[in-house]
ZAVEX-163789 format. One record per residue (C-alpha): residue number from 0; residue in one letter; y, x, z. Coordinates in steps of 0.05 Angstrom, whole numbers. Layout:
! residues N
+-----+------+--------+--------+--------+
| pos | code |     c2 |     c1 |     c3 |
+-----+------+--------+--------+--------+
| NUM |    A |      Y |      X |      Z |
...
+-----+------+--------+--------+--------+
END
This chain:
! residues 411
+-----+------+--------+--------+--------+
| pos | code |     c2 |     c1 |     c3 |
+-----+------+--------+--------+--------+
|   0 |    M |     32 |   -838 |  -1136 |
|   1 |    P |    101 |   -820 |  -1164 |
|   2 |    V |     96 |   -774 |  -1223 |
|   3 |    E |    136 |   -719 |  -1188 |
|   4 |    S |     87 |   -718 |  -1130 |
|   5 |    F |     27 |   -717 |  -1177 |
|   6 |    I |     54 |   -658 |  -1217 |
|   7 |    G |     78 |   -620 |  -1155 |
|   8 |    I |     10 |   -625 |  -1121 |
|   9 |    R |    -25 |   -610 |  -1187 |
|  10 |    Y |     14 |   -545 |  -1193 |
|  11 |    I |    -14 |   -519 |  -1127 |
|  12 |    Y |    -82 |   -508 |  -1157 |
|  13 |    A |   -109 |   -494 |  -1227 |
|  14 |    R |   -172 |   -525 |  -1256 |
|  15 |    R |   -175 |   -479 |  -1316 |
|  16 |    G |   -137 |   -423 |  -1350 |
|  17 |    N |    -92 |   -379 |  -1308 |
|  18 |    H |   -111 |   -381 |  -1234 |
|  19 |    F |    -55 |   -335 |  -1212 |
|  20 |    I |    -10 |   -391 |  -1188 |
|  21 |    A |    -67 |   -421 |  -1148 |
|  22 |    F |    -82 |   -353 |  -1117 |
|  23 |    I |    -12 |   -339 |  -1094 |
|  24 |    S |     -5 |   -410 |  -1068 |
|  25 |    L |    -67 |   -400 |  -1027 |
|  26 |    T |    -38 |   -334 |  -1002 |
|  27 |    A |     25 |   -370 |   -979 |
|  28 |    I |    -16 |   -423 |   -943 |
|  29 |    V |    -59 |   -371 |   -907 |
|  30 |    A |      1 |   -328 |   -888 |
|  31 |    T |     38 |   -388 |   -860 |
|  32 |    A |    -24 |   -412 |   -822 |
|  33 |    L |    -35 |   -343 |   -791 |
|  34 |    G |     38 |   -336 |   -771 |
|  35 |    V |     38 |   -404 |   -737 |
|  36 |    A |    -29 |   -392 |   -703 |
|  37 |    V |     -8 |   -323 |   -676 |
|  38 |    L |     58 |   -352 |   -651 |
|  39 |    L |     24 |   -409 |   -615 |
|  40 |    T |    -30 |   -363 |   -585 |
|  41 |    I |     21 |   -313 |   -558 |
|  42 |    L |     64 |   -368 |   -529 |
|  43 |    S |      3 |   -398 |   -495 |
|  44 |    I |    -16 |   -330 |   -466 |
|  45 |    M |     55 |   -320 |   -440 |
|  46 |    N |     53 |   -389 |   -409 |
|  47 |    G |    -13 |   -371 |   -377 |
|  48 |    F |     14 |   -306 |   -347 |
|  49 |    E |     76 |   -343 |   -322 |
|  50 |    G |     34 |   -397 |   -291 |
|  51 |    E |    -13 |   -347 |   -259 |
|  52 |    L |     44 |   -307 |   -230 |
|  53 |    R |     79 |   -370 |   -205 |
|  54 |    E |     15 |   -394 |   -172 |
|  55 |    R |      5 |   -329 |   -136 |
|  56 |    I |     78 |   -326 |   -112 |
|  57 |    L |     81 |   -399 |    -91 |
|  58 |    G |     12 |   -393 |    -60 |
|  59 |    M |     45 |   -357 |     -1 |
|  60 |    S |    117 |   -380 |     -7 |
|  61 |    G |    116 |   -455 |    -16 |
|  62 |    H |    162 |   -495 |    -60 |
|  63 |    L |    221 |   -503 |    -12 |
|  64 |    D |    245 |   -459 |     45 |
|  65 |    V |    286 |   -492 |    100 |
|  66 |    D |    332 |   -445 |    139 |
|  67 |    A |    324 |   -466 |    212 |
|  68 |    S |    371 |   -414 |    240 |
|  69 |    D |    428 |   -464 |    242 |
|  70 |    L |    387 |   -516 |    278 |
|  71 |    P |    383 |   -522 |    355 |
|  72 |    A |    321 |   -493 |    388 |
|  73 |    E |    281 |   -558 |    389 |
|  74 |    A |    316 |   -596 |    332 |
|  75 |    W |    269 |   -565 |    280 |
|  76 |    R |    215 |   -613 |    302 |
|  77 |    D |    256 |   -673 |    280 |
|  78 |    A |    271 |   -638 |    215 |
|  79 |    L |    197 |   -625 |    205 |
|  80 |    S |    182 |   -699 |    216 |
|  81 |    K |    235 |   -721 |    166 |
|  82 |    L |    207 |   -673 |    114 |
|  83 |    E |    135 |   -697 |    124 |
|  84 |    D |    157 |   -770 |    118 |
|  85 |    H |    188 |   -759 |     49 |
|  86 |    P |    143 |   -788 |     -6 |
|  87 |    D |    149 |   -727 |    -51 |
|  88 |    V |    130 |   -678 |      4 |
|  89 |    L |     56 |   -661 |     12 |
|  90 |    A |     62 |   -617 |     74 |
|  91 |    A |    111 |   -576 |    115 |
|  92 |    A |     98 |   -518 |    162 |
|  93 |    P |    144 |   -480 |    210 |
|  94 |    Y |    143 |   -404 |    211 |
|  95 |    V |    173 |   -343 |    245 |
|  96 |    R |    190 |   -283 |    202 |
|  97 |    R |    212 |   -212 |    221 |
|  98 |    D |    209 |   -142 |    193 |
|  99 |    V |    171 |    -93 |    237 |
| 100 |    L |    136 |    -26 |    237 |
| 101 |    V |     60 |    -27 |    239 |
| 102 |    Q |     24 |     34 |    266 |
| 103 |    R |    -48 |     55 |    263 |
| 104 |    G |    -60 |    125 |    288 |
| 105 |    A |    -12 |    171 |    251 |
| 106 |    R |      1 |    121 |    196 |
| 107 |    I |     63 |     78 |    199 |
| 108 |    R |     87 |     25 |    149 |
| 109 |    A |    146 |    -22 |    146 |
| 110 |    V |    120 |    -93 |    136 |
| 111 |    E |    139 |   -166 |    145 |
| 112 |    V |    106 |   -205 |    200 |
| 113 |    R |    100 |   -280 |    191 |
| 114 |    G |     81 |   -325 |    248 |
| 115 |    V |     49 |   -390 |    226 |
| 116 |    E |     12 |   -451 |    252 |
| 117 |    R |    -58 |   -444 |    225 |
| 118 |    A |    -70 |   -519 |    214 |
| 119 |    A |     -5 |   -532 |    177 |
| 120 |    E |     -9 |   -466 |    138 |
| 121 |    G |    -72 |   -488 |    102 |
| 122 |    R |    -35 |   -549 |     74 |
| 123 |    V |     26 |   -511 |     50 |
| 124 |    T |     -2 |   -445 |     24 |
| 125 |    T |    -66 |   -421 |     -8 |
| 126 |    L |    -76 |   -364 |     42 |
| 127 |    A |   -145 |   -388 |     62 |
| 128 |    E |   -168 |   -388 |    -11 |
| 129 |    H |   -148 |   -314 |    -19 |
| 130 |    L |   -183 |   -287 |     42 |
| 131 |    R |   -232 |   -232 |     25 |
| 132 |    A |   -257 |   -227 |     96 |
| 133 |    G |   -248 |   -265 |    161 |
| 134 |    E |   -221 |   -335 |    175 |
| 135 |    L |   -154 |   -366 |    191 |
| 136 |    A |   -187 |   -404 |    248 |
| 137 |    E |   -184 |   -341 |    289 |
| 138 |    L |   -108 |   -341 |    290 |
| 139 |    V |   -109 |   -373 |    359 |
| 140 |    S |    -48 |   -374 |    404 |
| 141 |    G |    -52 |   -319 |    456 |
| 142 |    S |   -106 |   -279 |    419 |
| 143 |    F |    -54 |   -234 |    385 |
| 144 |    S |    -96 |   -232 |    322 |
| 145 |    A |    -71 |   -218 |    251 |
| 146 |    V |    -90 |   -227 |    179 |
| 147 |    I |    -65 |   -172 |    133 |
| 148 |    G |    -62 |   -155 |     59 |
| 149 |    S |   -117 |   -116 |     25 |
| 150 |    E |    -71 |    -59 |      3 |
| 151 |    L |    -40 |    -52 |     71 |
| 152 |    A |   -110 |    -50 |    102 |
| 153 |    A |   -129 |      5 |     54 |
| 154 |    Q |    -65 |     44 |     69 |
| 155 |    L |    -76 |     40 |    144 |
| 156 |    G |   -151 |     49 |    139 |
| 157 |    V |   -168 |    -13 |    179 |
| 158 |    G |   -220 |    -68 |    174 |
| 159 |    L |   -242 |   -130 |    212 |
| 160 |    G |   -240 |   -119 |    288 |
| 161 |    D |   -193 |    -59 |    285 |
| 162 |    D |   -128 |    -57 |    324 |
| 163 |    L |    -57 |    -49 |    300 |
| 164 |    N |      7 |    -35 |    338 |
| 165 |    L |     68 |    -75 |    318 |
| 166 |    L |    136 |    -47 |    337 |
| 167 |    S |    192 |    -98 |    343 |
| 168 |    P |    261 |    -77 |    316 |
| 169 |    R |    292 |   -102 |    382 |
| 170 |    P |    276 |    -53 |    437 |
| 171 |    V |    268 |    -70 |    511 |
| 172 |    V |    326 |    -50 |    556 |
| 173 |    T |    302 |    -13 |    619 |
| 174 |    P |    335 |     30 |    672 |
| 175 |    A |    306 |     89 |    635 |
| 176 |    G |    338 |     68 |    570 |
| 177 |    L |    316 |     32 |    507 |
| 178 |    I |    241 |     29 |    498 |
| 179 |    P |    210 |      3 |    433 |
| 180 |    R |    176 |    -64 |    443 |
| 181 |    M |    104 |    -56 |    420 |
| 182 |    K |     44 |   -103 |    419 |
| 183 |    R |    -27 |    -92 |    398 |
| 184 |    F |    -57 |   -141 |    348 |
| 185 |    R |   -130 |   -146 |    325 |
| 186 |    V |   -147 |   -153 |    251 |
| 187 |    V |   -187 |   -218 |    240 |
| 188 |    G |   -177 |   -227 |    165 |
| 189 |    I |   -159 |   -192 |    100 |
| 190 |    F |   -128 |   -229 |     41 |
| 191 |    E |   -113 |   -210 |    -31 |
| 192 |    F |    -63 |   -247 |    -74 |
| 193 |    G |    -57 |   -195 |   -128 |
| 194 |    L |     17 |   -183 |   -114 |
| 195 |    Q |     45 |   -120 |    -82 |
| 196 |    E |     96 |   -161 |    -44 |
| 197 |    H |     40 |   -196 |     -5 |
| 198 |    D |    -20 |   -150 |     -7 |
| 199 |    G |     19 |    -87 |     12 |
| 200 |    G |     73 |   -112 |     59 |
| 201 |    L |     53 |   -176 |     97 |
| 202 |    I |     19 |   -190 |    163 |
| 203 |    V |      5 |   -262 |    184 |
| 204 |    T |     -5 |   -281 |    256 |
| 205 |    N |     -1 |   -341 |    301 |
| 206 |    R |     70 |   -369 |    310 |
| 207 |    D |     67 |   -369 |    386 |
| 208 |    D |     45 |   -296 |    387 |
| 209 |    A |    100 |   -276 |    339 |
| 210 |    A |    152 |   -314 |    380 |
| 211 |    R |    129 |   -275 |    443 |
| 212 |    L |    134 |   -209 |    406 |
| 213 |    F |    204 |   -224 |    381 |
| 214 |    R |    226 |   -262 |    444 |
| 215 |    L |    247 |   -324 |    404 |
| 216 |    G |    227 |   -377 |    454 |
| 217 |    P |    216 |   -446 |    423 |
| 218 |    G |    258 |   -432 |    361 |
| 219 |    I |    234 |   -416 |    291 |
| 220 |    D |    263 |   -382 |    229 |
| 221 |    G |    246 |   -434 |    177 |
| 222 |    I |    201 |   -488 |    149 |
| 223 |    R |    162 |   -481 |     85 |
| 224 |    V |    151 |   -544 |     44 |
| 225 |    R |     99 |   -560 |     -9 |
| 226 |    L |    117 |   -614 |    -59 |
| 227 |    A |     75 |   -659 |   -103 |
| 228 |    D |    108 |   -627 |   -164 |
| 229 |    A |    137 |   -557 |   -160 |
| 230 |    N |    185 |   -572 |   -217 |
| 231 |    M |    220 |   -624 |   -173 |
| 232 |    A |    243 |   -571 |   -123 |
| 233 |    P |    312 |   -556 |   -154 |
| 234 |    S |    331 |   -630 |   -158 |
| 235 |    L |    300 |   -650 |    -91 |
| 236 |    K |    328 |   -596 |    -46 |
| 237 |    R |    399 |   -625 |    -42 |
| 238 |    A |    376 |   -692 |    -17 |
| 239 |    L |    329 |   -660 |     34 |
| 240 |    A |    383 |   -612 |     57 |
| 241 |    V |    428 |   -670 |     73 |
| 242 |    S |    372 |   -707 |    109 |
| 243 |    V |    352 |   -649 |    155 |
| 244 |    G |    421 |   -618 |    162 |
| 245 |    A |    401 |   -548 |    141 |
| 246 |    T |    405 |   -501 |     82 |
| 247 |    I |    346 |   -506 |     34 |
| 248 |    E |    326 |   -455 |    -19 |
| 249 |    D |    276 |   -472 |    -73 |
| 250 |    W |    226 |   -425 |   -106 |
| 251 |    T |    270 |   -415 |   -168 |
| 252 |    D |    325 |   -388 |   -123 |
| 253 |    S |    282 |   -340 |    -84 |
| 254 |    H |    251 |   -310 |   -147 |
| 255 |    Q |    309 |   -323 |   -194 |
| 256 |    N |    310 |   -254 |   -228 |
| 257 |    L |    235 |   -255 |   -240 |
| 258 |    Y |    233 |   -323 |   -274 |
| 259 |    R |    297 |   -309 |   -313 |
| 260 |    A |    264 |   -245 |   -339 |
| 261 |    L |    201 |   -284 |   -358 |
| 262 |    K |    242 |   -337 |   -393 |
| 263 |    T |    282 |   -285 |   -431 |
| 264 |    E |    219 |   -249 |   -451 |
| 265 |    K |    189 |   -313 |   -477 |
| 266 |    I |    251 |   -328 |   -519 |
| 267 |    V |    252 |   -258 |   -548 |
| 268 |    M |    178 |   -261 |   -564 |
| 269 |    F |    187 |   -328 |   -598 |
| 270 |    I |    243 |   -300 |   -641 |
| 271 |    I |    202 |   -239 |   -661 |
| 272 |    L |    141 |   -279 |   -679 |
| 273 |    A |    182 |   -333 |   -713 |
| 274 |    L |    207 |   -280 |   -761 |
| 275 |    A |    135 |   -270 |   -783 |
| 276 |    V |    130 |   -345 |   -797 |
| 277 |    A |    196 |   -341 |   -834 |
| 278 |    I |    171 |   -284 |   -877 |
| 279 |    A |    109 |   -323 |   -895 |
| 280 |    A |    150 |   -386 |   -909 |
| 281 |    F |    200 |   -350 |   -954 |
| 282 |    N |    143 |   -319 |   -993 |
| 283 |    M |    142 |   -388 |  -1025 |
| 284 |    V |    208 |   -371 |  -1057 |
| 285 |    S |    177 |   -316 |  -1098 |
| 286 |    I |    115 |   -358 |  -1110 |
| 287 |    L |    154 |   -417 |  -1136 |
| 288 |    V |    199 |   -372 |  -1179 |
| 289 |    V |    136 |   -344 |  -1211 |
| 290 |    A |    110 |   -415 |  -1218 |
| 291 |    V |    175 |   -436 |  -1253 |
| 292 |    A |    170 |   -378 |  -1301 |
| 293 |    E |     96 |   -394 |  -1314 |
| 294 |    K |    110 |   -468 |  -1326 |
| 295 |    R |    173 |   -462 |  -1369 |
| 296 |    G |    138 |   -493 |  -1428 |
| 297 |    D |    113 |   -551 |  -1385 |
| 298 |    I |    182 |   -562 |  -1355 |
| 299 |    A |    214 |   -562 |  -1424 |
| 300 |    M |    163 |   -612 |  -1450 |
| 301 |    L |    175 |   -658 |  -1390 |
| 302 |    R |    250 |   -653 |  -1401 |
| 303 |    A |    240 |   -670 |  -1475 |
| 304 |    L |    199 |   -731 |  -1454 |
| 305 |    G |    258 |   -756 |  -1413 |
| 306 |    M |    246 |   -729 |  -1343 |
| 307 |    T |    313 |   -717 |  -1308 |
| 308 |    R |    336 |   -653 |  -1273 |
| 309 |    G |    329 |   -689 |  -1206 |
| 310 |    A |    257 |   -706 |  -1221 |
| 311 |    I |    242 |   -633 |  -1241 |
| 312 |    T |    274 |   -611 |  -1176 |
| 313 |    R |    231 |   -658 |  -1136 |
| 314 |    V |    168 |   -632 |  -1170 |
| 315 |    F |    178 |   -562 |  -1143 |
| 316 |    L |    205 |   -585 |  -1076 |
| 317 |    I |    141 |   -625 |  -1067 |
| 318 |    Q |     99 |   -565 |  -1088 |
| 319 |    G |    133 |   -521 |  -1036 |
| 320 |    A |    132 |   -575 |   -982 |
| 321 |    V |     58 |   -589 |   -991 |
| 322 |    T |     42 |   -515 |   -990 |
| 323 |    G |     81 |   -507 |   -926 |
| 324 |    L |     51 |   -569 |   -895 |
| 325 |    L |    -20 |   -544 |   -909 |
| 326 |    G |     -2 |   -477 |   -878 |
| 327 |    V |     29 |   -509 |   -816 |
| 328 |    C |    -29 |   -557 |   -806 |
| 329 |    G |    -79 |   -500 |   -814 |
| 330 |    G |    -39 |   -457 |   -765 |
| 331 |    L |    -36 |   -513 |   -714 |
| 332 |    L |   -110 |   -524 |   -718 |
| 333 |    L |   -125 |   -449 |   -713 |
| 334 |    G |    -74 |   -442 |   -656 |
| 335 |    V |   -108 |   -497 |   -616 |
| 336 |    V |   -176 |   -464 |   -625 |
| 337 |    L |   -151 |   -394 |   -607 |
| 338 |    S |   -108 |   -415 |   -548 |
| 339 |    H |   -165 |   -455 |   -517 |
| 340 |    N |   -218 |   -401 |   -529 |
| 341 |    I |   -178 |   -339 |   -513 |
| 342 |    D |   -229 |   -318 |   -460 |
| 343 |    A |   -286 |   -316 |   -510 |
| 344 |    L |   -243 |   -279 |   -560 |
| 345 |    V |   -222 |   -227 |   -509 |
| 346 |    A |   -294 |   -218 |   -486 |
| 347 |    L |   -315 |   -206 |   -558 |
| 348 |    I |   -259 |   -154 |   -568 |
| 349 |    E |   -277 |   -119 |   -502 |
| 350 |    Q |   -350 |   -117 |   -523 |
| 351 |    L |   -332 |    -86 |   -589 |
| 352 |    M |   -285 |    -36 |   -556 |
| 353 |    G |   -332 |    -21 |   -499 |
| 354 |    S |   -276 |    -25 |   -447 |
| 355 |    K |   -233 |    -76 |   -410 |
| 356 |    I |   -165 |    -94 |   -440 |
| 357 |    L |   -136 |   -106 |   -370 |
| 358 |    S |   -176 |    -63 |   -322 |
| 359 |    P |   -180 |    -94 |   -252 |
| 360 |    E |   -171 |    -24 |   -224 |
| 361 |    V |   -101 |    -20 |   -255 |
| 362 |    Y |    -76 |    -91 |   -263 |
| 363 |    Y |    -72 |   -146 |   -212 |
| 364 |    I |    -85 |   -198 |   -266 |
| 365 |    S |   -148 |   -172 |   -300 |
| 366 |    T |   -159 |   -232 |   -345 |
| 367 |    I |   -116 |   -259 |   -401 |
| 368 |    P |    -97 |   -331 |   -382 |
| 369 |    S |    -77 |   -383 |   -432 |
| 370 |    Q |    -37 |   -447 |   -421 |
| 371 |    P |    -22 |   -485 |   -485 |
| 372 |    L |     38 |   -532 |   -480 |
| 373 |    W |     50 |   -589 |   -528 |
| 374 |    S |    125 |   -572 |   -530 |
| 375 |    D |    109 |   -504 |   -559 |
| 376 |    F |     64 |   -535 |   -612 |
| 377 |    V |    117 |   -587 |   -631 |
| 378 |    G |    174 |   -537 |   -633 |
| 379 |    T |    134 |   -487 |   -675 |
| 380 |    A |    111 |   -542 |   -724 |
| 381 |    V |    183 |   -568 |   -733 |
| 382 |    F |    209 |   -497 |   -743 |
| 383 |    A |    156 |   -479 |   -795 |
| 384 |    L |    164 |   -545 |   -832 |
| 385 |    L |    240 |   -536 |   -837 |
| 386 |    L |    228 |   -467 |   -868 |
| 387 |    A |    178 |   -497 |   -916 |
| 388 |    I |    230 |   -549 |   -938 |
| 389 |    V |    287 |   -498 |   -944 |
| 390 |    A |    248 |   -444 |   -981 |
| 391 |    P |    235 |   -483 |  -1046 |
| 392 |    L |    308 |   -504 |  -1056 |
| 393 |    Y |    328 |   -445 |  -1101 |
| 394 |    P |    265 |   -445 |  -1145 |
| 395 |    A |    270 |   -521 |  -1152 |
| 396 |    W |    343 |   -514 |  -1173 |
| 397 |    L |    323 |   -458 |  -1222 |
| 398 |    A |    270 |   -502 |  -1253 |
| 399 |    A |    320 |   -559 |  -1262 |
| 400 |    Q |    365 |   -514 |  -1304 |
| 401 |    T |    311 |   -504 |  -1357 |
| 402 |    T |    330 |   -539 |  -1422 |
| 403 |    P |    279 |   -563 |  -1474 |
| 404 |    A |    306 |   -514 |  -1526 |
| 405 |    D |    301 |   -454 |  -1480 |
| 406 |    G |    233 |   -472 |  -1454 |
| 407 |    L |    201 |   -486 |  -1521 |
| 408 |    R |    234 |   -428 |  -1559 |
| 409 |    H |    175 |   -381 |  -1550 |
| 410 |    E |    120 |   -433 |  -1549 |
+-----+------+--------+--------+--------+
END
């Protein structure tokens, strides 16, 4: 081992005499480890919330949305076949979508009605997995049945088997004037996604029944597409749009503001928590300055024995770098443990507090999800190591300025 490395590592701990340097070095290691671990844990939790929210949104929306309004009445079937034949497409399903008024007794709500094909819908969305009651199999053509969100069901006071009246925005023209077009639908299912957009404002029915209600004939409003990888949607939509001859919108377009806000929030959170890591890393500046003052006699003796200024500089650079490396490695290990066991940690905290952190009566997402990403771990480790390398520069330069005469004057 080079002598600079041996001395630098030796200065991190003390076998005898003054243990103050060893204590403050340990403090720097622990502070850096805690800062890194907290940063990684928070980033993993934010990734988990983002993934949970994306899963719930895409569970009903799909990855791509093909606008079929520009296609001829029957041309959408050819477009559907082309989409299903693409190797990156798992499934595609046509739909009809309109805004209507739903009425139950004296209660009226404005909602979105979505007509779907029950067989294809199960391959594109996760609607069947979020049903609290009923089955999608009952959405039979001609039955005028509907599956509604749990919040909407509570607002209207309906359950399985109850009837709802849907009022189309296009009235019927009669000799007596305009009469609202109304049709009665029977509730055969109730779903809950945990999103106000779906649970409080969506009714799903059979596509043929919706087409009769809105007098659309054989046409549709669009085709939802599910891909093998949701992240491929932005790059794949252009090629598919050219293939089917229609406008295609991906999930990042339809929820652009939401995901931009989540991304911005993650960046801001990283900056805030990175400052905590920076504070812990720059504590090494004061630690190494104290170490230089404590070891002035040793430095002077080494200089008198022929050690150069560069070698003295490397001694304290190595001391700071090893201290930072130990802190970063400890933080990475602790971050891995915390981010993969956040459920157990939250359960322990809730048990000690005697209450739920995210009450299911208030929040849609009542658990704290965690999704560790290797990119976050690598980025955090590189950032912390760079700070650990930069922080010792001034103390190392200060140590190199010590001359044998000045260092040994008071020895």
